N, C-alpha and C positions, 0 to 999 in steps of 0.2 A: 541481541547481538547482530551487528551488520553482517550480511551474507552476500559478498560480491561474487559474480560469475567470473571465472578465470579468463574468459575470452572477451570481456567487456573492454571497450576503449576507455581512455581517460574521461572523455565526455560522458559516456554512459555511466561510469562510476560517479561522476559529479551529479548527474540527474538522479541516480539512486540516493545519494547523500541528501540532496535537496528534498526529494520525496519522502525519505525516511524522517527527516526533521518535521515536515509538514504533517505526516501521519502521527508522530508523537504529540505535536501541538494539538491536533484535532482530537486525539484520544484523551488528552488531559483537559480539554475545554469542558467546563461544567455544563455547558449548553448542549453537548453532544448526547443525544438520546442513547440510553444503554442498549436498546435494541439494535441501533445502527452500529454501535461498537461491537456488539456480538456478531453481527453479519460480517464485519471486516475481519474479526478474529477468526471466524470460520473460513474465510477466504485464505487467510495466512496459513491456516492449519491444513487446508485441503491438499490432497494429492494432485499432482499435475494432471493425471488422467481424469480426475473429477472435474477439473476446470475445463477440460476439453476444448480449449481455444475459444471460449466465450468472449464476446465483446461486451463490456460492461458500460452502462450509461449511468452508473451510480454517481449522483451529483458531487458528493464530497471528494470522491476519487478523481472524477473528471476535472474538477476545479484544481485539485492538487497537482495533477499532471500538467494542466495548462500553466499553472504558476511555475512549476519546476522546469518546464521546457521552454517557456516563453512563447508558446504557440497555442492557439485555441484548438482544443480537440473536442470531439463530440462523444467519443467512446474510447475505452482503453482495453487492449487485449489482456485477458486474464491468463497470464503466463509468467512464470518466474524468470523467463528469458527477457522480459520487458523490464528494464531497470526502474521505470516510474511505478509500475504496478507493484513490483516486488518491494521497492522502498517504502511506499505508502502503507501497504498492509503489514509489513514487518515492523515498521516504526510504530504503528498503532498497537500491534500485538505486544511489542516490547514495552510500550509505555503503560499498558494495563498492569496493575499489580498482580502478583502471583495468585492471590486469592480471589481475583475477579473472574467470574464466569468459569470457575473450575480450572483455571490455568495452573 
């Protein structure tokens, strides 16, 4: 289920939507390794304190954010305040079936 932040602008919500869709497509791609999907599910389920403002250089996430924003990025802040990060990890998590990885 999509989870918008109440203070996001219309543009930020659009980036979230685009990233969410890319995350779903990535998770449903048969070529996506299950270990990679598990890592992204773990990010989606992590507490904000556990993310601790990390900058991620995880290639599928970085590519998704670049696609969603139309800008080349080298890293993505691991925070749910960032619509691209939140959209990608939540889209991937939501695309995984309920019996996948103990969800």
